C-alpha positions as CSV (number, residue, x, y, z in Angstrom):
1,X,-48.0,-20.2,17.3
2,X,-45.7,-22.2,15.0
3,X,-43.5,-19.9,13.1
4,X,-42.0,-20.8,9.8
5,X,-38.8,-22.1,9.9
6,X,-35.7,-20.2,8.1
7,X,-35.0,-23.1,6.2
8,X,-38.4,-23.3,4.8
9,X,-38.2,-19.7,3.8
10,X,-34.8,-20.2,1.8
11,X,-35.8,-23.1,0.4
12,X,-39.0,-21.2,-0.8
13,X,-36.9,-18.5,-2.4
14,X,-34.5,-21.2,-4.0
15,X,-37.4,-22.9,-5.6
16,X,-38.4,-19.2,-6.8
17,X,-35.2,-18.7,-8.6
18,X,-35.4,-22.0,-9.6
19,X,-39.0,-21.7,-11.3
20,X,-37.9,-18.0,-12.8
21,X,-34.9,-19.9,-14.7
22,X,-37.2,-22.2,-15.9
23,X,-39.5,-20.0,-17.4
24,X,-36.4,-18.0,-18.5
25,X,-35.5,-21.1,-20.8
26,X,-39.0,-21.5,-21.8
27,X,-39.3,-18.1,-23.1
28,X,-35.9,-18.6,-24.8
29,X,-36.1,-22.1,-26.3
30,X,-39.8,-22.6,-26.8
31,X,-41.1,-18.9,-27.5
32,X,-37.6,-18.1,-29.4
33,X,-37.1,-15.1,-27.5
34,X,-33.7,-14.4,-27.3
35,X,-32.3,-12.2,-24.1
36,X,-30.6,-9.2,-24.2
37,X,-27.5,-8.3,-22.4
38,X,-29.9,-6.6,-19.5
39,X,-32.1,-9.8,-19.3
40,X,-28.8,-11.8,-19.1
41,X,-27.7,-9.7,-16.0
42,X,-30.9,-10.0,-14.2
43,X,-30.8,-13.9,-14.7
44,X,-27.3,-13.5,-13.2
45,X,-28.7,-12.0,-9.9
46,X,-31.7,-14.5,-10.1
47,X,-29.4,-17.3,-10.0
48,X,-27.2,-15.9,-7.4
49,X,-29.9,-15.4,-5.1
50,X,-31.3,-18.4,-5.5
51,X,-27.9,-20.2,-5.0
52,X,-27.4,-18.2,-1.7
53,X,-30.9,-19.2,-0.6
54,X,-30.0,-22.8,-1.3
55,X,-26.7,-22.6,0.7
56,X,-28.8,-21.1,3.4
57,X,-31.2,-23.9,3.7
58,X,-28.7,-26.5,3.6
59,X,-26.3,-24.7,6.0
60,X,-29.5,-23.9,8.2
61,X,-27.2,-21.6,10.8
62,X,-28.3,-20.5,13.7
63,X,-28.0,-17.0,15.3
64,X,-26.2,-14.2,13.0
65,X,-25.8,-16.5,10.5
66,X,-29.2,-16.5,9.3
67,X,-29.1,-12.6,9.3
68,X,-26.0,-12.8,7.2
69,X,-27.8,-15.2,4.5
70,X,-30.9,-13.0,4.8
71,X,-28.9,-9.8,4.1
72,X,-26.8,-11.4,1.2
73,X,-30.2,-12.2,-0.4
74,X,-31.6,-8.9,0.0
75,X,-28.2,-7.4,-1.7
76,X,-28.4,-10.0,-4.6
77,X,-32.4,-9.2,-5.1
78,X,-31.5,-5.4,-4.8
79,X,-28.7,-5.7,-7.1
80,X,-30.9,-7.6,-9.5
81,X,-33.8,-5.1,-8.9
82,X,-31.5,-2.2,-10.0
83,X,-30.8,-3.8,-13.4
84,X,-34.2,-4.6,-14.0
85,X,-35.3,-1.0,-12.9
86,X,-33.2,0.3,-15.7
87,X,-34.3,-2.3,-18.3
88,X,-38.0,-0.9,-17.3
89,X,-37.1,2.8,-17.6
90,X,-35.4,2.0,-21.2
91,X,-38.7,0.1,-22.4
92,X,-40.5,3.1,-21.5
93,X,-38.4,5.9,-23.1
94,X,-40.1,7.6,-26.1
95,X,-38.4,6.3,-29.6
96,X,-36.3,9.3,-30.3
97,X,-34.8,8.7,-26.8
98,X,-33.7,5.3,-27.0
99,X,-29.9,4.3,-27.3
100,X,-28.7,3.3,-30.4
101,X,-28.3,-1.0,-30.7
102,X,-24.8,-2.1,-29.6
103,X,-22.6,-5.1,-30.6
104,X,-23.2,-8.4,-29.5
105,X,-22.3,-9.6,-25.9
106,X,-20.0,-12.2,-27.6
107,X,-18.1,-9.5,-30.0
108,X,-17.9,-7.1,-27.0
109,X,-16.4,-10.0,-24.6
110,X,-13.7,-10.8,-27.5
111,X,-12.5,-7.5,-28.2
112,X,-13.2,-5.1,-25.6
113,X,-11.8,-4.9,-21.9
114,X,-13.7,-6.5,-19.5
115,X,-14.6,-3.4,-17.5
116,X,-15.9,-1.7,-20.6
117,X,-18.1,-4.6,-21.8
118,X,-19.4,-4.9,-18.3
119,X,-20.2,-1.1,-18.3
120,X,-21.9,-1.3,-21.4
121,X,-23.9,-4.4,-20.8
122,X,-25.2,-2.5,-17.6
123,X,-26.2,0.3,-19.6
124,X,-28.2,-1.3,-22.1
125,X,-28.9,-0.4,-25.6
126,X,-31.7,-0.2,-28.0
127,X,-32.2,-4.0,-28.1
128,X,-33.4,-3.8,-24.5
129,X,-35.9,-1.0,-24.9
130,X,-37.8,-3.5,-27.2
131,X,-41.0,-5.2,-25.6
132,X,-41.5,-8.7,-27.2
133,X,-43.9,-10.2,-24.9
134,X,-46.1,-9.2,-22.1
135,X,-48.3,-11.5,-19.6
136,X,-51.1,-9.4,-17.9
137,X,-49.7,-6.2,-19.5
138,X,-46.3,-6.6,-18.0
139,X,-43.5,-7.0,-19.8
140,X,-40.7,-9.4,-18.9
141,X,-38.2,-7.1,-17.2
142,X,-41.4,-5.5,-15.3
143,X,-42.2,-9.0,-14.1
144,X,-38.6,-9.6,-13.1
145,X,-38.6,-6.2,-11.2
146,X,-41.5,-7.5,-9.3
147,X,-40.0,-10.7,-8.6
148,X,-36.8,-9.0,-7.3
149,X,-39.1,-6.6,-5.2
150,X,-40.9,-9.6,-3.5
151,X,-37.5,-11.6,-2.9
152,X,-35.9,-8.6,-1.4
153,X,-38.8,-8.3,1.3
154,X,-39.0,-11.8,2.2
155,X,-35.1,-11.8,2.5
156,X,-35.1,-8.6,4.4
157,X,-38.2,-9.8,6.9
158,X,-36.0,-13.1,7.1
159,X,-33.0,-10.8,8.3
160,X,-34.8,-8.7,10.8
161,X,-37.6,-11.4,12.3
162,X,-36.6,-12.5,15.8
163,X,-36.5,-16.3,15.9
164,X,-37.5,-18.5,18.7
165,X,-35.1,-19.6,21.3
166,X,-34.6,-23.6,21.9
């Protein structure tokens, strides 16, 4: 029985990240849905996971290298899922519990220390709690959370599976 090559799996993960970013660009530039700070944070981990997968596909390591790349992809997806999970949680809060809207990311980067800006971005604010668009009843953060979970599962499988010897 022919097994799926690790290189093809990593190429598939990289292509998935590319498609996700193209979809995000479409939502932003064609539909006018401007990303909130949590959306931008999720994009960082989509790109990071895609770049790691692309690097793994190009490098095509043997032995433990395959597992290292797989574990790094799992880590990127898990961190992205944590941010997407927080975003989904904010969207499902009762209106009276939604945090107040904060300053823009540009303003925070110009006036606050980076560590404080990062903390505020990852916490999210009232802007992040709004749902502006859905597909099949799922908000953008819910779709992104499902994407991160799927990528983490494939990456974990890639990390743990045994490879045929040649």
